[in-house]
C-alpha positions in Angstrom: -31.6 -0.9 1.6 -29.5 -2.1 -1.1 -27.9 0.5 -2.7 -28.8 1.2 -6.9 -25.9 0.0 -8.1 -26.6 -3.7 -6.1 -29.7 -3.8 -7.2 -28.8 -3.3 -11.0 -26.1 -5.5 -10.7 -27.7 -8.8 -9.2 -31.4 -8.1 -9.5 -31.1 -11.1 -12.4 -29.6 -13.6 -9.8 -31.7 -12.7 -6.5 -33.9 -14.3 -4.6 -35.1 -12.5 -0.8 -34.7 -15.5 1.1 -34.9 -14.7 4.9 -32.7 -11.9 5.9 -30.2 -12.7 3.0 -30.5 -12.5 -0.4 -29.9 -15.8 -2.0 -28.6 -15.9 -5.8 -30.6 -19.4 -7.2 -27.7 -19.7 -10.2 -24.7 -19.5 -7.8 -26.2 -20.3 -4.5 -24.2 -17.4 -2.7 -26.3 -15.2 -0.6 -25.8 -11.4 0.3 -25.9 -10.7 3.7 -26.8 -7.2 4.8 -25.1 -6.2 7.7 -28.0 -4.1 8.8 -31.0 -7.2 9.0 -31.9 -8.7 11.2 -29.7 -11.2 12.8 -26.8 -8.8 12.4 -28.9 -5.6 12.9 -25.9 -3.2 12.6 -26.9 0.4 13.7 -24.1 2.3 11.2 -24.9 5.4 13.2 -21.4 6.1 14.3 -22.1 5.5 18.2 -22.7 1.8 18.1 -20.1 -0.4 18.9 -21.4 -2.6 15.1 -18.4 -4.8 16.2 -20.5 -7.5 17.5 -22.4 -7.2 13.8 -19.6 -7.1 11.7 -18.2 -10.5 13.8 -21.3 -12.4 13.7 -21.7 -11.1 9.6 -18.7 -12.2 8.8 -18.7 -16.0 10.2 -21.6 -17.2 9.4 -20.4 -16.3 5.3 -19.5 -18.9 3.2 -17.1 -19.5 -0.2 -19.2 -17.1 -2.4 -21.1 -14.8 -0.3 -20.9 -11.3 0.1 -21.5 -9.1 3.4 -23.4 -6.1 2.2 -22.0 -3.0 4.2 -25.0 -0.5 3.2 -24.1 3.4 4.1 -23.1 4.4 7.0 -20.7 5.0 9.6 -20.1 1.8 11.7 -18.4 2.8 14.8 -15.9 -0.7 15.7 -14.2 -1.0 18.3 -11.3 -3.0 18.2 -10.3 -5.4 21.1 -7.1 -7.5 21.6 -8.5 -10.2 19.0 -8.3 -9.0 15.4 -11.8 -9.3 13.4 -11.6 -12.5 10.3 -12.7 -12.8 7.1 -13.5 -16.2 5.8 -11.7 -17.7 2.5 -13.8 -16.6 -0.7 -16.1 -13.8 0.8 -16.7 -10.4 -0.3 -17.1 -7.6 2.3 -19.0 -4.9 0.0 -19.7 -1.3 0.6 -21.4 1.5 -1.1 -18.0 3.3 -2.2 -17.7 6.8 -0.2 -20.5 6.1 1.8 -19.9 2.6 3.7 -17.4 3.5 6.4 -15.9 2.1 9.3 -14.8 4.3 12.7 -12.0 2.2 14.7 -12.0 2.6 18.0 -10.3 1.3 21.0 -11.4 -0.3 24.0 -7.6 -0.7 25.9 -5.1 2.2 26.1 -2.8 4.8 24.1 -0.2 2.4 24.2 -2.1 -1.2 23.5 -2.1 -2.4 19.9 -4.8 -3.6 17.7 -5.6 -4.9 14.6 -8.9 -4.6 12.4 -9.7 -7.5 10.4 -7.6 -10.6 8.9 -9.0 -11.1 5.1 -9.1 -15.2 3.8 -8.0 -16.4 0.9 -9.9 -15.6 -2.6 -11.4 -12.5 -0.4 -12.0 -9.1 -1.4 -13.1 -5.9 0.7 -14.7 -3.6 -1.9 -15.7 0.3 -1.9 -15.3 0.7 1.8 -13.9 3.5 4.1 -11.5 2.9 7.3 -10.5 5.4 9.3 -8.6 5.4 12.7 -10.8 7.2 15.1 -8.8 7.3 18.4 -5.2 7.8 19.7 -3.4 4.2 19.3 -0.9 2.0 18.0 -2.3 -0.2 15.2 -2.1 -2.3 12.3 -5.2 -2.2 9.7 -4.7 -5.1 8.1 -2.3 -8.3 8.9 -1.8 -10.3 6.2 -0.7 -13.1 8.0 -0.8 -16.7 8.3 -0.9 -18.6 4.9 -2.9 -16.4 2.6 -3.7 -16.1 -1.5 -5.4 -13.9 -4.2 -6.8 -11.3 -1.5 -7.8 -8.1 -3.5 -8.2 -4.7 -1.9 -10.4 -3.1 -4.4 -12.0 1.2 -4.3 -10.9 1.1 -0.7 -9.9 4.2 1.6 -7.7 4.1 4.3 -7.5 7.0 6.7 -4.8 6.4 9.7 -5.0 10.2 11.1 -1.2 10.2 12.4 -1.4 13.7 12.6 -4.7 14.1 14.2 -3.5 11.1 16.6 0.4 12.0 16.3 2.1 9.6 19.4 0.7 6.2 17.8 1.6 4.3 14.4 -0.6 3.1 12.0 0.1 0.5 9.6 -2.0 0.1 6.9 -0.9 -3.3 6.2 1.6 -5.6 7.3 3.2 -9.0 5.9 5.4 -11.3 5.7 4.5 -13.5 8.7 3.7 -16.5 6.5 3.2 -17.5 3.0 1.0 -14.5 0.6 0.8 -15.4 -2.5 -1.7 -13.3 -5.0 -2.6 -9.4 -3.7 -4.1 -7.2 -5.5 -4.5 -3.1 -4.5 -6.8 -1.5 -7.1 -8.1 2.1 -6.8 -7.3 1.9 -3.1 -6.2 4.8 -1.3 -3.9 5.1 2.3 -3.4 8.1 3.7 -2.4 9.7 6.8 -0.6 6.1 8.1 3.1 5.4 9.0 3.9 2.9 6.7 1.4 2.3 3.9 2.5 -1.3 3.4 5.6 -3.0 5.2 7.1 -5.9 6.5 9.3 -6.0 9.8 12.9 -7.8 9.2 12.7 -10.2 11.6 9.7 -11.7 9.2 11.1 -15.1 7.1 7.5 -15.6 5.4 6.9 -15.2 1.9 5.2 -12.5 -0.4 5.1 -13.1 -4.1 2.6 -11.9 -6.9 1.7 -8.3 -5.7 -0.5 -6.0 -8.2 -0.9 -2.1 -6.8 -2.0 -0.6 -9.6 -4.5 2.9 -10.3 -4.2 3.9 -6.5 -3.0 6.8 -4.5 -1.0 7.6 -1.3 -0.6 11.0 0.3 0.7 12.0 4.0 1.7 9.2 5.0 4.6 9.7 8.0 7.0 6.6 6.9 7.2 4.5 3.3 4.4 4.1 1.2 4.7 0.7 -0.1 8.0 -0.8 1.8 9.1 -4.1 -0.3 12.1 -5.5 2.2 12.9 -9.1 3.3 16.3 -9.8 5.2 15.1 -13.1 6.3 12.2 -14.1 4.1 11.8 -14.0 0.4 9.5 -11.7 -1.7 9.4 -11.5 -5.7 7.4 -10.6 -8.5 6.2 -6.9 -7.5 4.5 -4.7 -9.4 3.1 -1.0 -9.0 1.8 1.1 -11.9 -0.3 4.1 -12.5 -0.3 5.3 -8.9 0.0 8.5 -7.6 2.3 9.0 -4.7 2.3 12.3 -2.6 3.5 14.6 0.3 5.3 12.0 2.2 5.8 13.4 5.5 9.2 11.6 6.8 11.8 13.9 7.8 14.4 10.8 8.5 16.3 9.5 5.8 15.8 5.3 6.7 12.1 5.8 5.3 9.7 7.9 3.3 10.1 6.3 0.2 7.0 6.2 -2.4 8.4 2.5 -2.8 11.4 0.9 -1.5 12.7 -2.6 -2.8 15.3 -4.4 -0.6 15.5 -8.2 -0.9 13.4 -8.3 -4.3 13.3 -10.6 -6.8 11.5 -9.0 -10.0 10.2 -5.5 -9.0 8.4 -2.9 -11.3 7.2 0.6 -10.7 5.9 1.9 -13.8 4.0 5.1 -14.7 3.6 6.7 -11.5 3.3 10.4 -10.8 5.7 10.9 -7.2 5.4 14.5 -5.9 6.8 15.9 -2.4 9.2 13.2 -0.9 11.8 14.9 1.4 13.9 11.3 1.1 14.3 9.3 -2.2 11.0 8.5 -4.4 12.4 5.3 -5.4 15.0 3.1 -3.2 16.7 0.2 -4.6 19.0 -1.8 -2.4 20.7 -4.6 -0.5 20.5 -7.2 -3.4 17.4 -6.6 -5.1 17.2 -8.1 -8.4 15.8 -7.7 -11.6 13.9 -4.2 -11.2 12.7 -2.4 -13.5 11.7 1.9 -12.9 10.2 3.2 -16.2 7.8 5.8 -17.6 7.5 7.4 -13.9 7.4 11.5 -13.2 8.8 12.6 -10.1 8.8 16.0 -8.7 11.1 17.2 -6.0 11.8 14.2 -4.4 14.9 14.2 -1.8 14.7 17.4 -1.2 15.7 17.3 2.4 17.8 14.2 2.1 21.1 13.7 -0.1 20.7 10.0 -1.1 19.5 11.0 -4.9 15.7 10.9 -6.2 15.8 7.7 -7.4 18.9 5.6 -5.2 20.4 1.8 -6.1 22.7 1.1 -4.1 24.0 -2.4 -1.7 24.6 -5.4 -4.2 21.5 -4.6 -6.5 21.6 -6.4 -9.8 19.9 -5.9 -13.4 18.0 -2.5 -12.3 16.8 -0.3 -15.2 16.3 2.9 -15.1 13.9 4.2 -18.3 12.1 7.0 -19.5 11.3 8.4 -16.2 11.2 11.9 -15.8 12.5 13.7 -12.9 12.0 17.7 -11.5 14.5 18.6 -9.3 13.0 22.3 -10.1 12.0 21.9 -5.9 15.2 21.4 -4.8 17.2 23.4 -2.8 19.5 20.6 -1.3 22.3 19.2 -3.0 21.4 15.8 -4.5 21.7 13.6 -7.3 18.7 12.9 -8.8 20.1 9.2 -9.8 22.4 7.7 -7.7 24.0 4.4 -8.4 26.7 3.7 -5.1 28.0 1.2 -3.5 26.7 1.9 0.4 29.4 1.1 2.0 31.7 -2.2 2.5 28.9 -4.7 3.7 27.6 -5.3 -0.2 29.6 -5.8 -3.3 28.7 -2.5 -5.6 25.6 -2.7 -7.7 26.0 -4.2 -11.2 24.4 -4.3 -14.4 22.6 -1.0 -13.3 21.1 0.5 -16.9 20.2 4.4 -17.3 18.7 5.4 -20.5 16.1 7.4 -22.1 15.3 9.9 -18.8 14.5 13.3 -18.8 16.2 15.1 -15.3 15.7 18.6 -15.0 18.0 20.1 -12.3 17.0 22.2 -9.5 19.8 25.0 -8.7 21.6 22.8 -6.8 21.6 19.1 -7.6 23.3 17.2 -9.8 22.5 14.5 -12.3 23.7 11.3 -11.4 26.4 9.5 -9.6 27.0 6.5 -11.4 29.2 4.0 -9.3 32.5 3.0 -11.7 31.9 -0.4 -13.1 27.9 -0.7 -12.2 27.0 -1.1 -15.6 26.9 0.1 -19.4 27.3 3.9 -20.1 23.7 5.9 -20.0 22.5 6.4 -23.1 19.6 8.8 -24.3 18.8 10.6 -21.6 18.1 14.6 -21.6 19.4 16.7 -19.0 18.0 20.2 -17.9 19.5 22.5 -16.0 18.1 25.3 -14.3 18.4 28.9 -15.7 19.8 31.3 -13.4 
């Protein structure tokens, strides 16, 4: 049965036609996953993968596949599910859950779903519910205008510690226009990443109003050494309790080989590595208005790190509180990073509030990396 929200929003447009609901003015159908011929059970026991696959296969551009409240067990095989272009997969937020199992062993890689262009996933909860390595959403091939709204992803890496679970992978093909709005990614390895060898292009990414917590590597890793990546914006997001113990990952947001990237008005708390990481010829980067509490508490690479020939970087109006730190690190570190790259250049540091911990230092800014810092307020921990 349709939720009240669906009835209110669509009643003026709908007339019931068999197993679907046809919007008479738009000629777009709403396919209810529980209705015949799909007949998903949503009881947490039966395998509802065939029902979901059939509903997606039947959907046409403009259609909505509606997932009523329930626990839908989806047993993943060697092939991922695919979603046609122009289709919406819509659930009742917090109530419509996909529990992802596997028909393989604990070492057999699985993937859940690849959306099509101009597609939307909304109001769904996705849970990896068994031990197997996974990329839940491979955003491959040539895609445009893909939206995830009010989607919750739980990778359960603490429950199943022997295998990775990445939320999203990009970079194999062309992706233009990716929008995350109000999503949550927790308990994953990478929230989003691109493999170093990938040669695709990613542009026009907007992540907003979203949460990232308890992930064991970087939450958002925008890294394209062999492809192209540009126009990335992350704003009004909340990042907390990253589980990484290593030095090469575990950032809230990482930019490498990115042209035009922004992280603005985000809250970042509890990171062993640097909270914001900019490296490898990244250019035209804005880090503005973020609050960071307890960044780089394990490593000494700086709470905000700019390194390796990064250019035109603005670090502005951020509040960095290092009072939780007991280690020796810089709150802002701008440095060469080694002989392979040129020094960072045109890096601006202004208007930040920097609160030192017992052993931290306000900054190290490589000579010649940019203009003198201005308008920053620096406080030290009282003995």
